[in-house]
Backbone as ProteinMPNN parsed JSONL, in Angstrom:
{"seq_chain_A": "MFGISEPNILEQGEAGDQFINEDQPQVRITRNQTDPNWIVDGVDSIEISYESNDRFRVEYWGYMTGRLWITHDGVNELKQTFLDDRDEIPGWTLSTELTELPDWFPVPDDIPSPVTCSECGSEVSVTEVTAPLSGGLQDRYCPDCWSSVRDGT", "coords_chain_A": {"N_chain_A": [[17.154, 121.01, 123.259], [18.654, 118.188, 124.754], [17.505, 116.511, 122.871], [14.852, 117.183, 122.813], [12.102, 118.539, 121.26], [11.403, 121.975, 120.401], [8.613, 122.806, 120.699], [7.862, 121.15, 122.806], [9.171, 121.944, 125.017], [8.434, 123.722, 127.718], [9.408, 125.64, 129.471], [12.492, 127.085, 130.588], [15.06, 127.08, 133.049], [17.382, 128.106, 135.622], [19.432, 126.029, 137.738], [18.153, 125.366, 140.954], [18.041, 125.697, 144.545], [16.693, 123.497, 145.61], [16.662, 120.306, 144.448], [15.195, 117.947, 144.457], [11.901, 116.785, 144.44], [10.282, 115.465, 146.858], [7.678, 114.555, 147.104], [6.63, 113.473, 144.796], [7.035, 110.713, 142.509], [10.189, 110.1, 141.007], [12.227, 109.845, 138.051], [15.403, 108.76, 137.256], [18.133, 109.309, 135.167], [21.339, 108.408, 134.26], [24.713, 109.198, 133.294], [26.692, 106.712, 131.836], [29.629, 105.986, 132.83], [32.151, 104.376, 131.604], [34.804, 104.322, 130.832], [37.714, 104.828, 132.452], [39.632, 106.704, 131.785], [38.554, 108.778, 130.474], [37.348, 111.989, 130.419], [34.435, 113.786, 130.909], [32.782, 116.672, 129.973], [29.818, 118.397, 130.716], [26.567, 117.109, 131.154], [25.851, 114.91, 133.797], [23.807, 113.599, 135.098], [20.282, 113.224, 135.052], [17.095, 114.137, 136.174], [13.664, 113.416, 136.248], [10.571, 114.687, 137.041], [7.108, 114.425, 137.875], [4.697, 116.993, 137.486], [2.181, 117.912, 136.666], [-0.665, 116.915, 134.587], [0.403, 117.427, 131.941], [2.888, 118.5, 132.364], [6.169, 118.393, 133.27], [9.013, 118.309, 135.307], [12.396, 118.679, 134.641], [15.46, 118.149, 135.912], [18.898, 118.765, 135.703], [22.327, 117.936, 136.107], [25.868, 118.228, 136.615], [28.73, 119.142, 134.954], [27.324, 121.091, 133.712], [24.382, 122.675, 134.832], [20.854, 122.869, 135.448], [17.311, 123.523, 134.79], [14.386, 122.271, 133.218], [11.049, 122.538, 132.005], [8.807, 120.389, 130.721], [6.605, 118.862, 128.235], [4.475, 115.895, 128.15], [5.021, 114.576, 125.732], [7.577, 115.543, 125.399], [8.87, 114.154, 127.444], [8.82, 111.589, 126.341], [10.484, 112.046, 124.104], [12.887, 112.65, 125.421], [13.416, 110.188, 126.684], [13.791, 108.622, 124.386], [16.104, 109.818, 123.317], [18.121, 109.318, 125.288], [17.807, 106.684, 126.341], [17.145, 104.787, 124.431], [19.336, 103.71, 123.223], [21.262, 101.732, 121.16], [23.674, 100.54, 121.532], [25.899, 98.01, 122.802], [27.054, 98.505, 125.287], [25.612, 100.991, 126.758], [25.623, 104.599, 126.611], [24.138, 106.024, 128.419], [22.153, 105.274, 131.301], [19.241, 103.943, 132.915], [18.607, 104.812, 136.133], [16.585, 104.37, 137.89], [14.749, 101.607, 138.99], [13.083, 99.28, 136.843], [10.699, 98.219, 137.824], [9.921, 100.199, 139.487], [9.258, 102.362, 137.951], [7.273, 105.196, 137.326], [3.872, 105.376, 136.071], [3.678, 107.378, 134.137], [6.089, 107.508, 132.809], [7.678, 106.321, 129.915], [8.518, 102.905, 129.194], [11.834, 101.918, 128.464], [12.906, 100.956, 125.121], [14.928, 99.045, 124.732], [16.501, 97.022, 127.082], [19.524, 96.998, 128.58], [21.711, 94.201, 128.372], [23.718, 92.091, 130.508], [27.364, 92.203, 130.177], [30.282, 90.351, 129.141], [33.121, 89.786, 131.088], [36.378, 90.415, 129.978], [38.591, 89.302, 131.159], [38.009, 87.342, 133.258], [35.706, 86.14, 132.437], [33.227, 86.34, 133.65], [29.793, 87.466, 134.004], [28.855, 90.862, 133.859], [27.169, 93.763, 134.973], [26.155, 96.451, 132.809], [26.386, 98.86, 134.028], [28.404, 98.527, 135.844], [30.662, 97.745, 134.573], [34.021, 98.193, 133.447], [35.462, 99.7, 130.723], [37.99, 100.419, 129.156], [39.199, 102.226, 126.353], [41.595, 101.16, 124.093], [43.911, 101.34, 121.609], [41.929, 100.883, 119.691], [40.69, 98.54, 120.393], [38.368, 97.153, 122.669], [38.444, 96.157, 125.753], [36.672, 94.544, 128.401], [35.984, 94.781, 131.768], [35.193, 93.283, 134.899], [34.548, 94.672, 138.178], [36.463, 93.519, 140.032], [38.47, 92.35, 138.357], [39.245, 94.638, 136.962], [40.484, 96.138, 138.974], [42.741, 94.522, 139.419], [44.018, 94.601, 136.873], [44.447, 97.346, 136.575], [46.138, 97.86, 138.74], [48.22, 96.265, 138.066], [48.542, 93.676, 139.011]], "CA_chain_A": [[18.043, 120.485, 124.287], [18.462, 116.773, 125.104], [16.666, 115.877, 121.868], [13.471, 117.542, 123.025], [11.74, 119.572, 120.315], [11.037, 123.259, 121.013], [7.225, 122.893, 121.193], [7.666, 120.333, 123.981], [9.846, 122.616, 126.117], [7.527, 124.764, 128.212], [10.131, 126.677, 130.197], [13.865, 126.756, 130.994], [15.509, 127.82, 134.222], [18.651, 127.706, 136.248], [19.337, 125.084, 138.863], [17.823, 126.022, 142.19], [18.535, 125.058, 145.75], [16.025, 122.22, 145.836], [16.643, 119.492, 143.253], [14.316, 116.8, 144.52], [10.549, 116.949, 144.946], [10.066, 114.192, 147.553], [6.279, 114.154, 147.079], [6.297, 112.796, 143.536], [8.088, 109.768, 142.053], [11.131, 110.648, 140.027], [12.991, 108.937, 137.212], [16.737, 109.29, 137.115], [18.939, 108.803, 134.049], [22.73, 108.831, 134.558], [25.756, 108.899, 132.305], [27.367, 105.462, 132.136], [31.067, 106.286, 132.664], [32.834, 103.097, 131.577], [36.224, 104.491, 130.538], [38.293, 105.638, 133.534], [40.564, 107.702, 131.258], [37.783, 109.721, 129.689], [36.712, 113.041, 131.198], [33.287, 114.324, 130.13], [32.105, 117.892, 130.389], [28.379, 118.42, 130.351], [25.568, 116.619, 132.121], [26.091, 113.536, 134.285], [22.589, 113.0, 135.655], [19.001, 113.908, 134.712], [16.002, 113.628, 136.979], [12.409, 113.863, 135.732], [9.493, 114.658, 138.059], [5.736, 114.783, 137.437], [4.094, 118.142, 138.164], [0.727, 117.848, 136.357], [-0.911, 116.019, 133.466], [1.264, 117.655, 130.788], [4.001, 119.345, 132.81], [7.177, 117.571, 133.952], [10.248, 119.06, 135.608], [13.646, 117.987, 134.33], [16.621, 118.78, 136.53], [20.104, 118.142, 135.23], [23.514, 118.437, 136.735], [27.181, 117.767, 136.209], [29.445, 120.398, 134.661], [26.226, 122.012, 133.426], [23.223, 122.429, 135.664], [19.681, 123.669, 135.093], [15.983, 122.943, 134.853], [13.46, 122.433, 132.119], [9.713, 122.026, 132.203], [8.479, 119.82, 129.395], [5.345, 118.165, 128.068], [4.581, 114.431, 128.14], [5.726, 114.251, 124.496], [8.979, 115.838, 125.67], [9.388, 113.029, 128.244], [9.068, 110.524, 125.353], [11.66, 112.401, 123.318], [14.044, 112.52, 126.324], [13.621, 108.76, 126.792], [14.367, 108.159, 123.111], [17.477, 110.34, 123.164], [19.057, 108.788, 126.245], [17.64, 105.307, 126.745], [16.917, 103.871, 123.309], [20.663, 103.484, 122.675], [21.376, 100.35, 120.677], [25.004, 100.031, 121.825], [25.953, 96.923, 123.796], [27.312, 99.224, 126.53], [25.018, 102.267, 126.486], [26.239, 105.79, 127.216], [23.252, 106.474, 129.51], [21.358, 104.177, 131.86], [18.147, 104.284, 133.816], [18.964, 104.489, 137.517], [15.36, 103.936, 138.544], [14.411, 100.23, 138.668], [11.92, 99.211, 135.967], [9.496, 97.975, 138.63], [9.587, 101.419, 140.205], [8.932, 103.427, 137.03], [5.909, 105.675, 137.395], [3.156, 105.066, 134.828], [3.839, 108.458, 133.145], [7.379, 107.396, 132.105], [7.655, 105.18, 128.985], [9.568, 101.909, 129.385], [12.796, 101.938, 127.365], [12.751, 99.917, 124.107], [15.943, 98.008, 124.986], [17.096, 96.914, 128.403], [20.87, 96.45, 128.358], [22.07, 92.868, 128.96], [25.103, 92.085, 131.072], [28.436, 91.884, 129.245], [31.24, 89.376, 129.641], [34.438, 90.296, 131.48], [37.412, 89.874, 129.118], [39.626, 88.678, 131.962], [37.599, 86.158, 133.994], [34.567, 85.503, 131.765], [31.962, 86.486, 134.399], [28.879, 88.487, 133.488], [28.858, 92.079, 134.66], [26.169, 94.775, 134.543], [26.717, 97.534, 132.013], [26.654, 99.988, 134.922], [29.553, 98.246, 136.677], [31.793, 97.32, 133.742], [35.044, 99.167, 133.053], [35.797, 99.366, 129.334], [38.903, 101.427, 128.616], [39.524, 102.084, 124.941], [43.043, 101.142, 123.878], [44.262, 100.844, 120.307], [40.732, 100.476, 118.911], [40.079, 97.368, 121.032], [37.704, 97.498, 123.912], [38.323, 95.118, 126.763], [35.633, 94.794, 129.383], [36.416, 94.196, 133.033], [34.375, 93.347, 136.097], [35.302, 95.509, 139.147], [37.628, 92.835, 140.588], [39.518, 92.25, 137.352], [39.778, 95.988, 136.678], [41.442, 96.472, 140.056], [43.987, 93.769, 139.152], [44.628, 95.13, 135.647], [44.899, 98.704, 136.855], [47.27, 97.826, 139.693], [49.263, 95.423, 137.512], [48.757, 92.464, 139.823]], "C_chain_A": [[17.648, 119.074, 124.602], [17.559, 116.041, 124.091], [15.19, 116.189, 121.994], [13.131, 118.705, 122.071], [11.209, 120.822, 121.039], [9.576, 123.316, 121.489], [6.961, 122.114, 122.5], [8.433, 120.849, 125.172], [8.986, 123.809, 126.543], [8.296, 125.945, 128.804], [11.535, 126.158, 130.503], [14.238, 127.6, 132.175], [16.83, 127.358, 134.71], [18.386, 126.759, 137.388], [19.051, 125.906, 140.116], [18.421, 125.274, 143.368], [17.956, 123.654, 145.942], [15.949, 121.454, 144.508], [15.573, 118.431, 143.286], [12.978, 117.188, 145.113], [10.179, 115.597, 145.531], [8.636, 113.672, 147.433], [5.895, 113.34, 145.847], [7.409, 111.811, 143.152], [8.93, 110.395, 140.955], [11.737, 109.507, 139.221], [14.357, 109.545, 137.046], [17.478, 108.537, 136.0], [20.364, 109.298, 134.313], [23.654, 108.396, 133.407], [26.469, 107.628, 132.761], [28.85, 105.643, 131.832], [31.863, 104.991, 132.755], [34.335, 103.2, 131.364], [36.853, 105.383, 131.609], [39.243, 106.735, 133.079], [39.858, 108.815, 130.517], [37.081, 110.699, 130.608], [35.636, 113.672, 130.356], [32.798, 115.607, 130.762], [30.663, 117.834, 129.999], [27.52, 117.934, 131.487], [25.871, 115.179, 132.489], [24.814, 112.83, 134.736], [21.394, 113.886, 135.316], [17.936, 113.276, 135.562], [14.696, 114.253, 136.443], [11.339, 113.659, 136.79], [8.19, 115.103, 137.439], [5.275, 116.004, 138.212], [2.595, 118.192, 137.924], [0.575, 117.028, 135.102], [0.032, 116.212, 132.274], [2.375, 118.614, 131.162], [4.914, 118.524, 133.703], [8.419, 118.427, 134.153], [11.426, 118.157, 135.374], [14.747, 118.78, 134.985], [17.86, 118.027, 136.094], [21.304, 118.783, 135.902], [24.74, 117.666, 136.303], [27.995, 119.044, 136.027], [28.45, 121.485, 134.341], [25.085, 121.662, 134.368], [22.052, 123.319, 135.214], [18.404, 122.878, 135.22], [15.255, 123.212, 133.538], [12.1, 121.987, 132.596], [9.253, 121.625, 130.799], [7.109, 119.143, 129.404], [5.571, 116.645, 128.166], [5.282, 113.93, 126.88], [7.232, 114.514, 124.652], [9.642, 114.746, 126.517], [9.705, 111.851, 127.311], [10.296, 110.807, 124.545], [12.951, 112.249, 124.156], [14.416, 111.057, 126.466], [14.286, 108.224, 125.511], [15.82, 108.58, 122.937], [18.483, 109.586, 124.038], [18.967, 107.26, 126.468], [17.38, 104.308, 125.622], [18.216, 103.665, 122.525], [20.808, 102.025, 122.325], [22.781, 99.773, 120.939], [24.97, 98.956, 122.905], [26.175, 97.508, 125.209], [26.815, 100.654, 126.294], [25.711, 103.415, 127.196], [25.412, 106.334, 128.356], [22.435, 105.282, 129.988], [20.27, 104.751, 132.755], [18.556, 103.865, 135.205], [17.776, 104.022, 138.324], [15.055, 102.5, 138.072], [13.133, 100.204, 137.81], [10.626, 98.997, 136.751], [9.036, 99.207, 139.376], [9.266, 102.587, 139.283], [7.487, 103.881, 137.207], [5.195, 105.445, 136.033], [3.265, 106.178, 133.758], [5.156, 108.365, 132.378], [7.371, 106.169, 131.206], [8.805, 104.211, 129.274], [10.522, 101.952, 128.207], [12.587, 100.723, 126.419], [13.705, 98.752, 124.367], [16.45, 98.114, 126.407], [18.46, 96.298, 128.208], [21.111, 95.122, 129.084], [23.456, 92.975, 129.567], [26.111, 91.77, 129.971], [29.424, 90.974, 129.916], [32.585, 90.034, 129.932], [35.509, 89.625, 130.598], [38.464, 89.074, 129.875], [39.166, 87.349, 132.553], [36.375, 85.464, 133.379], [33.236, 85.661, 132.519], [31.103, 87.556, 133.741], [28.872, 89.673, 134.413], [27.847, 93.059, 134.088], [26.87, 95.872, 133.747], [26.993, 98.792, 132.843], [27.864, 99.773, 135.809], [30.8, 97.885, 135.888], [32.736, 98.519, 133.531], [35.514, 98.76, 131.67], [36.71, 100.422, 128.749], [39.218, 101.175, 127.145], [41.041, 102.125, 124.788], [43.308, 100.55, 122.495], [43.075, 100.361, 119.471], [40.039, 99.233, 119.488], [39.416, 97.795, 122.306], [37.566, 96.273, 124.789], [37.265, 95.528, 127.757], [36.013, 94.07, 130.66], [35.361, 94.357, 134.116], [35.158, 94.201, 137.102], [36.525, 94.821, 139.72], [38.763, 92.747, 139.611], [40.089, 93.6, 136.968], [40.769, 96.429, 137.703], [42.786, 95.803, 139.812], [44.747, 94.337, 137.946], [45.211, 96.543, 135.901], [46.129, 98.734, 137.763], [48.415, 96.983, 139.178], [49.539, 94.164, 138.312], [48.18, 91.243, 139.178]], "O_chain_A": [[16.461, 118.764, 124.711], [16.921, 115.048, 124.442], [14.361, 115.539, 121.357], [13.805, 119.735, 122.084], [10.646, 120.736, 122.131], [9.318, 123.824, 122.58], [5.984, 122.371, 123.204], [8.361, 120.255, 126.248], [8.839, 124.779, 125.8], [7.892, 127.099, 128.66], [11.745, 124.955, 130.657], [13.776, 128.735, 132.295], [17.349, 126.333, 134.268], [17.283, 126.689, 137.93], [19.616, 126.98, 140.32], [19.205, 124.34, 143.2], [18.653, 122.74, 146.384], [15.274, 121.878, 143.571], [15.077, 118.04, 142.229], [12.916, 117.837, 146.157], [9.805, 114.681, 144.798], [8.395, 112.482, 147.637], [4.917, 112.594, 145.88], [8.582, 112.05, 143.438], [8.432, 111.122, 140.095], [11.756, 108.357, 139.659], [14.472, 110.729, 136.726], [17.443, 107.31, 135.916], [20.568, 110.486, 134.562], [23.423, 107.422, 132.692], [26.808, 107.488, 133.936], [29.273, 105.467, 130.69], [32.214, 104.551, 133.85], [35.068, 102.263, 131.681], [36.553, 106.576, 131.666], [39.624, 107.599, 133.87], [40.511, 109.71, 129.981], [36.308, 110.296, 131.477], [35.884, 114.055, 129.213], [32.442, 115.635, 131.94], [30.342, 117.231, 128.975], [27.723, 118.305, 132.643], [26.114, 114.337, 131.625], [24.753, 111.601, 134.751], [21.484, 115.114, 135.297], [17.857, 112.053, 135.677], [14.629, 115.46, 136.212], [11.22, 112.576, 137.364], [8.144, 116.01, 136.608], [5.428, 116.068, 139.431], [1.821, 118.475, 138.839], [1.558, 116.495, 134.587], [0.423, 115.225, 131.652], [2.763, 119.457, 130.353], [4.502, 118.024, 134.749], [8.818, 119.18, 133.264], [11.462, 117.018, 135.84], [14.956, 119.95, 134.662], [17.883, 116.796, 136.11], [21.315, 119.972, 136.222], [24.65, 116.593, 135.705], [27.942, 119.935, 136.874], [28.675, 122.656, 134.646], [24.852, 120.491, 134.665], [22.263, 124.4, 134.663], [18.393, 121.738, 135.683], [15.475, 124.216, 132.86], [11.997, 121.149, 133.493], [9.304, 122.405, 129.848], [6.538, 118.887, 130.464], [6.707, 116.179, 128.252], [6.051, 112.97, 126.941], [8.055, 113.785, 124.098], [10.822, 114.445, 126.338], [10.734, 111.193, 127.469], [11.094, 109.899, 124.308], [13.972, 111.778, 123.654], [15.593, 110.706, 126.382], [15.243, 107.452, 125.582], [16.656, 107.805, 122.474], [19.576, 109.253, 123.578], [19.982, 106.628, 126.758], [17.397, 103.099, 125.856], [18.192, 103.47, 121.31], [20.495, 101.162, 123.146], [23.038, 98.62, 120.593], [24.128, 98.985, 123.802], [25.567, 97.063, 126.183], [27.528, 101.453, 125.688], [26.314, 103.23, 128.254], [25.946, 107.055, 129.199], [22.071, 104.403, 129.208], [20.365, 105.866, 133.269], [18.827, 102.687, 135.443], [17.942, 103.347, 139.34], [15.103, 102.224, 136.873], [12.219, 101.002, 138.022], [9.58, 99.531, 136.384], [7.9, 99.268, 139.846], [9.025, 103.695, 139.762], [6.576, 103.054, 137.237], [5.843, 105.337, 134.992], [2.969, 105.928, 132.589], [5.331, 109.074, 131.387], [7.083, 105.07, 131.681], [9.924, 104.635, 129.561], [10.078, 102.016, 127.061], [12.166, 99.645, 126.839], [13.315, 97.592, 124.231], [16.789, 99.203, 126.871], [18.556, 95.174, 127.714], [20.757, 94.958, 130.252], [24.256, 93.832, 129.192], [25.77, 91.154, 128.962], [29.41, 90.834, 131.139], [33.117, 90.761, 129.094], [35.536, 88.399, 130.489], [39.157, 88.249, 129.28], [39.839, 86.332, 132.381], [36.045, 84.338, 133.752], [32.214, 85.154, 132.057], [31.598, 88.426, 133.025], [28.881, 89.509, 135.633], [27.689, 93.17, 132.872], [28.037, 96.179, 133.988], [27.736, 99.676, 132.418], [28.321, 100.709, 136.465], [31.878, 97.734, 136.463], [32.312, 99.672, 133.451], [35.918, 97.617, 131.457], [36.273, 101.238, 127.937], [39.475, 100.04, 126.744], [41.693, 103.033, 125.302], [42.971, 99.394, 122.237], [43.245, 99.492, 118.616], [38.914, 98.918, 119.1], [39.878, 98.73, 122.96], [36.673, 95.45, 124.588], [36.991, 96.714, 127.937], [36.327, 92.881, 130.637], [34.724, 95.402, 134.244], [36.348, 94.433, 136.886], [37.555, 95.474, 139.888], [39.907, 93.03, 139.966], [41.28, 93.711, 136.678], [41.79, 97.03, 137.368], [43.838, 96.421, 139.973], [45.962, 94.526, 137.999], [46.324, 96.858, 135.48], [47.04, 99.539, 137.569], [49.487, 96.975, 139.784], [50.654, 93.643, 138.29], [48.277, 90.148, 139.732]]}, "name": "protein", "num_of_chains": 1, "seq": "MFGISEPNILEQGEAGDQFINEDQPQVRITRNQTDPNWIVDGVDSIEISYESNDRFRVEYWGYMTGRLWITHDGVNELKQTFLDDRDEIPGWTLSTELTELPDWFPVPDDIPSPVTCSECGSEVSVTEVTAPLSGGLQDRYCPDCWSSVRDGT"}
């Protein structure tokens, strides 16, 4: 599951009432939903928490919810699956600031650069860009330009 090999999954469970362990730093990875016309079933957000030297809790939610307990190698595999995306606009992004990453979480290989708005030319973060697919072309809009294009103004 999530690109984590079986030996690195210690335990699986269902989602419980408490998702967040406030005592330990967490890392959150979220789906980067850039196309407003695309509906995705599955997982929208993943949160990783430290429990002990080689035990980490992964909580995921969206259409699917649940928990995993994984090893530190499993944390590395999870990072590779979701954050080492080479696309200009990645499908998943790190919601935790790089300066706030705990030392047990590996820094992603590539940090996405801002992209250019097709309408006004301004730079926009990959987490704020709207990029609807139409006819094989992918325009990219900052929030202000997307509002204008969507409303036809």
